[in-house]
C-alpha positions in Angstrom: 0.0 0.0 0.0 1.3 3.5 -0.8 1.8 5.5 2.4 2.7 9.2 2.7 4.4 10.1 6.0 4.1 13.7 7.1 6.2 15.5 9.8 8.8 12.7 9.4 12.2 12.8 11.0 15.3 10.7 10.5 14.3 8.4 13.4 10.9 7.9 11.8 12.4 6.8 8.5 14.8 4.5 10.3 12.3 2.7 12.5 9.6 2.4 9.7 12.1 1.1 7.2 13.2 -1.6 9.6 9.6 -2.5 10.4 8.5 -2.5 6.8 10.6 -5.6 6.0 7.7 -7.7 7.2 5.1 -5.7 5.3 6.6 -4.4 2.0 4.5 -1.2 1.8 5.5 1.7 -0.6 6.6 4.5 1.8 7.4 8.1 1.0 8.5 10.5 3.8 7.8 14.2 3.9 9.4 16.5 6.5 6.6 19.0 6.0 3.7 18.8 8.4 0.3 17.9 7.0 -2.0 20.9 6.5 -4.2 22.4 3.8 -1.1 23.5 1.8 0.8 20.3 2.0 -2.1 17.9 1.5 -1.6 17.9 -2.2 1.6 15.9 -1.7 -0.6 13.0 -0.7 -2.1 12.8 -4.2 -2.2 9.1 -5.2 -1.4 7.8 -1.7 -4.0 5.4 -0.4 -2.7 5.8 3.2 -1.4 8.9 5.0 0.6 8.6 8.3 0.5 11.6 10.6 1.8 12.7 14.0 0.6 14.8 17.0 0.7 18.3 15.5 -0.4 17.5 11.9 -3.7 19.2 11.0 -6.3 16.7 9.9 -9.5 18.8 9.9 -12.4 18.6 7.5 -10.8 20.7 4.7 -7.6 18.6 4.8 -9.6 15.4 4.8 -11.6 16.5 1.8 -8.4 17.2 -0.1 -7.0 13.8 0.9 -10.1 12.1 -0.1 -10.1 13.8 -3.5 -6.5 12.6 -3.9 -7.4 9.0 -3.3 -6.6 8.6 0.4 -8.8 6.1 2.2 -6.8 5.5 5.4 -5.3 7.8 8.0 -2.9 6.1 10.4 -1.7 8.0 13.5 1.7 7.1 14.8 0.7 8.1 18.3 -2.1 7.3 20.8 -3.9 10.6 20.7 -6.3 11.6 18.0 -7.5 15.0 19.0 -6.0 16.5 15.8 -8.3 14.5 13.5 -11.9 15.4 12.7 -13.3 12.0 13.2 -16.8 12.9 12.2 -15.7 14.3 8.9 -13.5 11.3 8.3 -16.5 9.0 8.9 -18.7 11.0 6.6 -16.0 10.9 3.8 -15.5 7.2 4.2 -11.9 7.5 5.5 -10.8 5.0 8.1 -8.7 6.3 11.0 -6.4 4.1 13.1 -3.9 4.8 15.8 -1.3 3.2 18.1 -3.2 2.7 21.4 -0.1 1.6 23.4 3.4 2.0 22.0 5.3 2.1 25.3 3.3 3.4 28.3 6.5 3.0 30.4 8.3 5.6 28.3 5.8 8.4 29.1 5.3 7.4 32.7 9.0 7.3 33.3 9.4 10.7 31.7 6.8 12.1 34.0 8.9 10.8 36.9 12.0 12.4 35.4 10.3 15.8 35.3 9.3 15.4 39.0 12.7 14.4 40.2 14.4 17.1 38.2 12.1 19.8 39.4 12.2 18.6 43.0 16.0 18.1 43.3 16.9 20.8 40.8 19.5 18.5 39.1 19.3 20.6 35.9 20.4 23.7 37.8 23.0 21.7 39.8 24.5 20.4 36.6 25.1 23.8 35.2 26.5 25.1 38.6 29.1 22.3 38.9 30.3 22.8 35.4 31.0 26.4 36.4 32.8 25.4 39.5 29.9 26.5 41.8 29.3 23.8 44.4 27.0 25.9 46.7 23.8 24.2 47.7 21.7 27.4 48.2 18.6 27.2 46.1 18.7 23.5 45.5 16.6 22.4 48.4 14.1 19.6 47.6 11.8 17.3 49.5 11.3 13.6 50.1 8.8 12.1 47.7 8.1 9.4 50.2 4.9 10.2 52.0 3.6 12.8 49.5 0.2 12.5 47.9 0.2 12.2 44.1 -2.9 12.9 42.0 -3.1 10.9 38.7 -5.7 12.2 36.2 -6.4 9.4 33.8 -5.9 5.8 34.6 -5.2 4.3 31.1 -2.1 2.3 30.5 0.3 5.3 31.1 -1.5 6.6 34.1 -1.7 3.2 35.7 2.0 2.6 35.2 2.8 6.0 36.5 0.7 5.4 39.6 2.5 2.1 40.3 5.9 3.9 40.0 4.9 6.6 42.5 3.4 4.1 44.9 6.7 2.1 44.8 8.5 5.4 45.8 6.4 5.5 49.0 3.7 8.0 47.8 0.0 7.9 48.5 -1.7 7.8 45.1 -5.2 9.2 44.3 -6.7 8.5 40.8 -9.4 10.4 39.0 -10.8 8.6 36.0 -14.4 8.4 34.7 -14.1 4.7 33.9 -11.3 3.1 35.8 -10.5 -0.6 35.2 -11.5 -3.1 37.9 -7.8 -3.6 38.6 -7.2 0.1 39.1 -10.2 0.2 41.5 -8.8 -2.7 43.5 -5.3 -1.3 43.7 -5.8 2.4 44.2 -8.1 5.0 45.8 -10.3 6.4 43.0 -11.8 9.8 43.7 -13.5 12.6 41.8 -11.4 15.3 40.2 -12.8 17.9 42.6 -12.1 15.7 45.6 -8.5 15.1 44.5 -7.5 18.7 43.8 -7.1 20.1 47.3 -5.4 16.9 48.6 -2.4 16.4 46.3 1.2 17.6 46.5 1.9 16.6 42.9 -0.7 16.4 40.1 0.1 14.5 36.9 -2.0 14.5 33.8 -2.4 11.3 31.8 -5.9 11.6 30.1 -6.7 12.3 26.5 -7.6 15.8 25.2 -11.3 16.1 24.6 -13.8 19.0 24.8 -14.3 18.0 28.4 -10.6 18.1 29.3 -9.7 21.3 27.3 -8.2 23.7 29.9 -9.0 21.1 32.6 -6.3 22.9 34.6 -7.5 26.5 34.8 -7.4 29.4 37.2 -10.2 28.1 39.4 -8.7 24.7 39.7 -5.2 26.1 40.5 -6.7 28.3 43.2 -8.4 25.2 44.7 -5.1 23.3 44.9 -2.6 23.2 47.8 -0.3 26.1 47.7 3.0 25.1 46.2 1.5 22.3 44.0 3.8 20.6 41.5 1.9 20.2 38.1 3.2 17.7 35.5 1.7 17.4 32.0 3.0 14.7 29.6 -0.4 14.3 27.9 -1.6 17.2 25.6 -0.8 20.9 25.9 -4.3 22.3 25.7 -5.3 20.6 28.9 -3.5 23.4 30.8 -4.5 27.0 30.5 -1.0 28.3 30.2 -1.8 31.9 31.1 -3.5 30.8 34.2 -0.5 28.7 35.1 1.8 31.7 34.7 -0.4 33.7 37.1 -0.3 30.8 39.6 3.5 30.6 39.3 3.8 34.4 39.9 1.7 34.2 43.0 3.4 31.1 44.4 0.2 29.1 44.3 1.8 26.8 41.7 5.2 25.7 43.2 6.6 23.9 40.1 5.5 23.1 36.6 6.8 20.3 34.4 5.7 20.2 30.8 6.5 17.8 27.9 3.6 19.4 25.9 2.5 22.9 25.3 -0.8 24.5 24.0 0.8 26.1 20.9 3.6 23.5 20.5 2.8 23.0 16.8 4.8 26.1 15.9 7.8 25.1 18.1 8.3 21.4 18.9 10.2 18.9 16.8 12.2 21.7 15.1 15.6 23.3 15.7 14.8 27.0 16.3 18.0 27.8 18.1 19.0 30.4 15.5 15.7 32.1 15.4 13.8 34.5 17.6 10.8 32.6 19.1 7.7 34.7 18.6 5.5 33.0 21.2 5.6 35.4 24.1 3.7 33.2 26.5 6.1 30.3 26.0 9.1 32.6 26.5 7.5 33.9 29.7 7.4 30.3 31.0 11.1 30.0 30.4 11.9 32.8 32.7 10.7 30.9 35.8 13.3 28.9 37.7 10.7 26.4 38.8 9.5 25.5 35.3 10.9 22.6 33.3 9.9 22.1 29.7 10.9 19.3 27.3 9.9 19.2 23.7 7.4 16.4 23.6 10.0 13.7 24.1 8.2 11.6 26.6 7.5 8.9 24.0 11.0 8.9 22.6 12.6 5.6 23.5 14.0 2.9 21.3 11.3 0.5 22.4 8.5 3.0 21.7 9.8 3.9 18.2 9.9 0.2 17.3 6.4 -0.4 18.7 5.0 2.6 17.0 6.4 1.5 13.6 5.2 -2.1 14.1 1.7 -1.2 15.1 1.3 1.6 12.5 2.3 -0.7 9.6 0.3 -3.5 11.2 -2.8 -1.2 11.0 -2.1 -0.6 7.3 -1.7 -4.3 6.5 -4.8 -5.2 8.5 -6.8 -2.6 6.6 -5.4 -3.8 3.3 -6.1 -7.5 3.9 -9.3 -7.0 5.8 -8.0 -9.2 8.7 -5.7 -8.8 11.7 -5.6 -6.1 14.4 -6.8 -2.8 13.2 -6.9 -0.2 16.0 -9.6 1.9 14.4 -10.8 5.2 15.9 -14.4 6.1 15.4 -16.1 9.4 16.5 -16.5 9.1 20.3 -15.4 5.5 20.2 -12.1 3.6 20.0 -12.1 0.1 18.8 -9.6 -2.7 18.4 -10.6 -5.8 16.4 
């Protein structure tokens, strides 16, 4: 099957070429992101592979359909950037990678917590400059702290287990937790969780209900000095509200692997350019803010699993058999 890859990087080409040995699909890689201007590049491709910041709205889908595309495969778990209703109406099948390596993202969330708490990023720079003073590097024991986990899917469940193993009390908020999660952890409402936790970590998908889930009202209801971690989707946090909470001290630390307007920033080298996003640049001025460029998924194991599952989706669609992890409006299926 002919597949057009958008927003592709060298590591994408490497992992997909290795995985394609068992499938023999005809793959073409474009570095450009998918949008209304670049959609014409997919002319003649039956399948289009996209990533988290590609634009797959109705107008783009209509262009893809006119060019012969019948399958959209996401090489990620999230699908908030795809207009699923429009895809269904146009007869375009959408599939995703439901679980590429939940350990990768869960472990990255822990890395953000440990770095923010013990300030190892600041200590690293100090020692390189010959500064061995400990002033300003004071942290706290994680053991005994209360951790709030929003979303108990595979990633959230693994993260909860990691934090419990570190001696933390774990509270979980999820509208439909698995029986196993309910047996192992204390499940509470989001409103009940907020005032109790010392660290809040987001692991739920971006939906209309979770857009700006973390806003000014929520932050004001939290414990003063809360550490907030987001490795899910950027638009779940109202960035301007977070900045106000950082300025007042209500928010004690912020760790982000995602950002509301990351589409114009992440996955590109902008080190020689003037970044025009004033909100993002304001975040960088805070000593208690740590931002990584959507790298939580980025492990060898995850890249292999993403490539294997994505090409498996294409093959299953092509043959009409096997595991096709299809996404339908308001419903996710795997059959």
